C-alpha positions as CSV (number, residue, x, y, z in Angstrom):
1,M,0.0,0.0,0.0
2,N,2.8,2.5,0.8
3,L,4.5,2.0,-2.6
4,E,1.2,2.5,-4.4
5,M,0.6,5.7,-2.4
6,L,4.1,7.0,-3.1
7,Q,3.7,6.3,-6.8
8,T,0.3,8.0,-7.0
9,Y,1.4,11.1,-5.0
10,T,4.8,11.9,-6.4
11,W,5.2,14.9,-4.2
12,M,4.9,12.8,-1.1
13,A,8.3,11.2,-1.1
14,P,10.4,14.4,-1.3
15,S,8.3,16.2,1.3
16,L,8.6,13.2,3.7
17,T,12.3,13.2,3.2
18,I,12.6,17.0,3.8
19,I,10.5,16.7,7.0
20,L,12.6,13.7,8.2
21,L,15.8,15.6,7.6
22,V,14.5,18.7,9.5
23,T,13.4,16.6,12.4
24,L,16.8,14.8,12.5
25,I,18.6,18.2,12.5
26,G,16.1,19.4,15.2
27,S,16.7,16.4,17.4
28,F,20.5,16.9,17.1
29,Y,20.1,20.6,18.0
30,S,17.8,19.9,20.9
31,F,20.2,17.3,22.4
32,K,23.2,19.5,22.0
33,H,21.5,22.5,23.7
34,Q,19.5,20.4,26.2
35,K,16.1,21.4,25.0
36,F,14.3,18.2,25.9
37,S,10.8,19.3,25.1
38,L,11.9,19.8,21.5
39,M,13.5,16.4,21.5
40,I,10.1,14.9,22.7
41,A,8.3,16.7,19.8
42,T,10.7,15.6,17.1
43,G,10.5,12.0,18.4
44,M,6.7,12.2,18.2
45,V,6.9,13.6,14.6
46,Q,9.3,10.8,13.5
47,T,7.0,8.1,15.1
48,V,4.0,9.5,13.2
49,L,6.0,9.7,9.9
50,S,7.3,6.1,10.1
51,P,4.3,4.3,8.7
52,L,4.3,6.5,5.6
53,L,7.9,5.5,4.7
54,P,8.9,2.4,2.9
55,A,9.7,-0.8,4.9
56,M,13.3,-0.4,5.9
57,A,13.4,3.4,6.4
58,G,10.1,3.3,8.3
59,A,11.5,0.8,10.8
60,V,14.6,2.8,11.4
61,V,12.7,6.1,11.8
62,L,10.2,4.4,14.2
63,G,13.2,3.3,16.3
64,L,14.8,6.7,16.3
65,G,11.5,8.4,17.1
66,I,10.8,6.1,20.1
67,L,14.3,6.5,21.3
68,Q,14.3,10.3,21.1
69,F,10.9,10.5,22.8
70,Y,12.1,8.3,25.6
71,M,15.4,10.2,26.0
72,G,13.6,13.5,26.1
73,V,11.2,12.3,28.8
74,V,13.9,10.8,31.0
75,N,16.3,13.7,30.6
76,S,13.6,16.3,31.3
77,R,12.6,14.5,34.5
78,S,16.2,14.2,35.6
79,S,16.9,17.9,34.8
80,K,13.8,18.9,36.9
81,K,15.0,16.8,39.8
82,S,18.5,18.3,39.7
83,Q,17.1,21.9,39.6
84,S,15.0,21.3,42.7
C-alpha cells in the first residue's frame, strides 16, 4: 500500500524526506542544547511519519522516534530533579 501511495502522489516522497531531515537536525540541535521538550516533539513527529515511509526506512525512523521520545522524557525528568 505504501508504494502505491508513493507512486500515486509523487510529491509525497520528497516532502517526507525533507520533513525527516528537518526533524533529525532538530533532534541533534535539541540534544546539543539540552532542550528536551523539542526532543520529545521531534520524536513524536518521527514516530508518526514512520508508517508512511517504505519498509526499511520506516522501521529505522520508528526506532529513532521512540528512542528520542524516551530520552527526552527521561532527561527532562532528571533535569527537573537536579534543579530542585
